[in-house]
C-alpha positions, 0 to 999 in steps of 0.5 A, a space after each residue: 643665798 638667804 636674805 637678811 630679812 626673815 620670811 614671814 611665817 606662812 599661813 595655812 592656805 585656804 581652799 582655792 576655786 577649782 578653776 585654772 588658767 593655763 597659758 600655752 594651752 593650744 598644744 604640747 604640754 599646755 594642752 596636756 595639762 589643760 585636758 588632764 585638769 578637766 578630767 580631774 574635775 577642774 574648769 579651765 581657761 585656755 590662753 595662747 596665740 593661735 585661736 584654732 589650736 585653742 578652740 580644738 583643745 576646748 572642743 576636746 575638753 568639752 567632749 571629755 566632760 560636757 559640764 566643764 566650763 572652758 574659756 578661750 582667750 587668744 593672747 600673746 603673753 608678752 603683751 601687757 595690755 592683752 594679758 591684763 584684759 584676758 585675765 580680767 575676762 577670765 576672772 569675770 567668767 569664773 566669778 560665780 566660782 570664786 575667780 581663778 584658783 590656779 595659774 599655770 605659767 606654761 607658755 614658753 619657747 626655745 632657741 631656733 638653733 642648738 648652739 652656744 651663745 657666740 654662734 647664736 643669734 642674740 636677738 633670738 636668744 633674747 626672744 626666748 628670755 623675753 617670752 619665758 620670763 616676761 610672760 609669767 611675770 605679766 600673768 602673775 602680776 595680773 592674776 595675783 591681786 584677786 587671789 590676794 584679795 581672796 586670801 588663797 591662790 596657787 601658781 605653778 611655773 613650768 620650769 626645767 632642770 636647765 634653770 639649775 644646771 648649765 648647758 653648752 647650748 640653748 643659752 637663752 632657755 637656761 637663763 630664762 628658766 633660772 630667772 623663772 626659778 627666782 620668780 618662784 622664790 620671790 612670790 613665795 617669800 612675798 606672799 606665802 603669809 597671805 595665802 599664795 602658794 607657788 611651785 616650780 615644776 619641771 615636766 621632764 622630756 615630754 613628746 612635743 613639737 618643740 622637743 622633737 625638733 631638738 637635735 639634743 633628743 634625736 636618740 632619745 627613746 624614753 619620754 616623760 608622760 605628760 600625765 605625770 605633770 598633770 598629777 603634780 599640777 592637780 595635787 599642788 592646785 588642790 593644796 595637797 603639796 602646799 608644804 613644797 611652796 617655793 620649791 622645785 619638783 620634777 615630773 617622772 621622778 617625783 610623785 605626790 607620794 614621794 614628795 610628801 614622804 620627804 617634805 619634812 627633809 626638804 624643809 629642814 635642809 632648805 632643799 629644792 630651791 634656787 640659792 647660793 651654795 656656801 662652802 661652810 658656815 663661815 662663808 661670808 656671802 652665805 
């Protein structure tokens, strides 16, 4: 669905610091992203709930690149005060490099049961929605002011095809990822003209504790390598995929090269974004 208010013309985004804050960095995809960014020359801040997991990843990161600056902060992403304090600490830690250049909203959860809404525990469904939506909302709210003051910054929201395609199971997860996709479009609409770029990135099906515990994937023998996600995060964080701000990409299917080859088509057709599909030009709600 399009807005009656035209989007402001995007500026050419300035170069942002090669510093990244990654949530849910203690294990799984977040760990893979953090270590991959360190290999690619980024300095990183690792946020998560379990200090021991974060410190283990930090040790790996420093072993990969001893000169890398690695910051660790233990925080629950749904705790507003804790998020604000953690972001302030990370900004201070990276102050001599220009602050936080890239936010990767990766932290997320899924329901404990693979079932439909009626047979699920609605409190568990809400736990998923709250974590997967409130977390990125709080982090974005805390990180964006400094990015806006600098006139440059990038946000990657780790999303899923579940945000666009309905499923017979995992109701809360689907709701949360759809809401996250809307957050991506809102941030792009509100701040593109002020140098902010934001991307929805689905990592595919990566081998993690979460995916291996899902009956949905019991028979799966093909998995998306986390390196495919790292490549896209690095490309977007470095500014090479700025043309896709506000859009959805999928690691393992999309690559930097294939996306750049079709970027003009995506923009011309307003594709790869969350919107209402009209039945024709005469559709009154289009």
